[in-house]
C-alpha positions, -999 to 999 in steps of 0.1 A, spaced: -6 -215 -560 2 -193 -590 -6 -157 -591 -41 -153 -607 -55 -187 -596 -90 -182 -580 -78 -197 -546 -45 -179 -543 -61 -145 -553 -90 -150 -528 -65 -159 -499 -42 -127 -508 -72 -105 -509 -83 -116 -475 -51 -113 -458 -36 -84 -478 1 -78 -470 7 -110 -451 29 -138 -466 12 -170 -477 33 -200 -463 28 -237 -472 45 -266 -457 44 -305 -462 45 -325 -494 37 -293 -515 75 -287 -512 86 -323 -521 100 -336 -553 65 -351 -559 48 -317 -550 43 -283 -566 78 -268 -562 106 -284 -544 120 -267 -514 153 -282 -503 158 -297 -468 174 -281 -439 198 -304 -420 195 -310 -382 197 -295 -358 171 -272 -370 148 -247 -355 123 -219 -364 151 -195 -375 167 -220 -398 136 -229 -414 125 -194 -419 158 -185 -435 155 -214 -459 119 -208 -472 116 -210 -509 99 -180 -521 77 -187 -552 68 -149 -553 92 -127 -532 79 -120 -497 44 -131 -508 42 -169 -514 67 -192 -498 73 -229 -492 87 -240 -459 115 -265 -463 116 -300 -448 143 -313 -424 169 -339 -431 192 -362 -411 225 -371 -427 259 -386 -415 253 -424 -409 215 -430 -406 195 -408 -430 160 -396 -427 137 -368 -441 104 -352 -431 80 -324 -443 52 -308 -424 59 -325 -391 87 -301 -383 62 -272 -383 39 -291 -359 69 -300 -336 78 -263 -333 41 -253 -330 36 -277 -301 66 -259 -284 52 -225 -293 19 -234 -277 37 -242 -245 24 -278 -246 58 -294 -244 92 -283 -232 123 -273 -253 140 -307 -247 110 -330 -252 106 -361 -272 76 -358 -298 58 -386 -315 38 -378 -346 15 -408 -355 5 -411 -390 13 -428 -424 50 -423 -418 51 -419 -380 79 -395 -366 97 -395 -334 114 -362 -329 140 -354 -303 140 -317 -294 171 -298 -278 170 -263 -267 138 -257 -289 154 -272 -321 149 -305 -339 180 -324 -329 174 -359 -344 143 -379 -356 132 -413 -368 106 -423 -392 84 -454 -390 63 -467 -419 38 -478 -395 6 -465 -410 16 -473 -445 25 -508 -436 -8 -512 -419 -27 -499 -450 -8 -523 -473 -15 -553 -450 -51 -544 -451 -55 -537 -489 -29 -559 -505 -19 -589 -484 -33 -623 -476 -43 -609 -441 -68 -584 -456 -100 -604 -449 -89 -606 -412 -80 -569 -410 -114 -557 -424 -128 -539 -393 -122 -508 -373 -93 -505 -349 -97 -496 -313 -75 -499 -281 -92 -530 -271 -78 -562 -256 -65 -575 -289 -48 -542 -296 -32 -544 -262 -20 -580 -268 -4 -570 -301 11 -539 -285 26 -560 -256 41 -583 -281 55 -554 -302 69 -537 -271 86 -569 -261 103 -572 -293 83 -600 -308 94 -613 -344 71 -588 -365 70 -608 -396 61 -641 -381 37 -626 -356 18 -609 -385 15 -643 -403 2 -659 -373 -31 -638 -377 -36 -660 -409 -26 -691 -392 -51 -686 -364 -79 -679 -389 -71 -710 -409 -70 -731 -378 -102 -718 -364 -87 -698 -336 -100 -664 -343 -104 -652 -308 -85 -620 -314 -97 -589 -332 -73 -593 -362 -71 -555 -372 -66 -543 -335 -41 -569 -329 -22 -562 -360 -23 -524 -353 -11 -531 -318 17 -552 -329 29 -526 -354 25 -496 -330 41 -515 -301 71 -521 -323 70 -485 -335 70 -472 -297 98 -497 -288 121 -482 -315 111 -446 -310 117 -447 -273 153 -451 -280 155 -414 -286 136 -408 -252 146 -380 -229 134 -375 -194 97 -364 -191 65 -372 -209 63 -379 -246 45 -352 -267 18 -368 -289 10 -344 -319 -16 -354 -343 -52 -367 -349 -71 -378 -318 -79 -413 -330 -42 -421 -336 -31 -403 -304 -54 -426 -285 -37 -457 -299 -1 -445 -293 -11 -431 -258 -24 -467 -249 10 -481 -261 31 -457 -244 12 -461 -212 19 -498 -213 56 -490 -218 54 -469 -187 54 -434 -202 32 -405 -197 21 -384 -226 10 -348 -235 -15 -348 -263 -16 -318 -288 -41 -315 -317 -20 -316 -349 -40 -288 -365 -36 -265 -338 3 -273 -336 5 -266 -374 -12 -232 -371 10 -223 -341 42 -235 -361 33 -213 -391 27 -182 -369 61 -189 -353 78 -190 -387 62 -157 -398 76 -141 -367 111 -151 -379 107 -135 -413 
């Protein structure tokens, strides 16, 4: 927010003397002002030190986190929630965190810092299948952790051929075998595949699920099928706690 904008001025007046921090896509190359990435391993101190100040000491953008050297990956916003979940005491310093969403993140923590992570385009792929694929008519219904979801999740966890398994939804419809709930099955198939890959980063102990309650429920069901306990953390609470943590490092 630029100085003088109604929203920015109102926020500064309400919290006079405190820094205004922003995180997430506002700092991307598609956002307001780009804030460079901090390479793993990264914790609260590294992120706070790399904040891009738009107005010195007053308005800053938290950097994202990158993974380089072999496999490459990036994230913005989820790093704040991961550190916030730790600050809330919900997870331990060496936990594995799953952040469901458009681009789901699996984040391996070590000594309270982000050691490594992996991004899955699960949510975006499901949205594309619903809106822009031949499967659209069969996916036009709410998703729940029902029997069809669990059937899809079991297939994904077992390493089913994702591409052919998705097309089978179309084949079953054409051949009059629509016994499954197509949207729930497709979601389960994608999330099961997501969970199978994400657990390769697994450390001992339960998986921290950070995000929206509806998405947490689907991932919790899949993780339970894979034999893993979860600790659920509200994404908004984690974000606020993470931002508080960063202000303490300034």
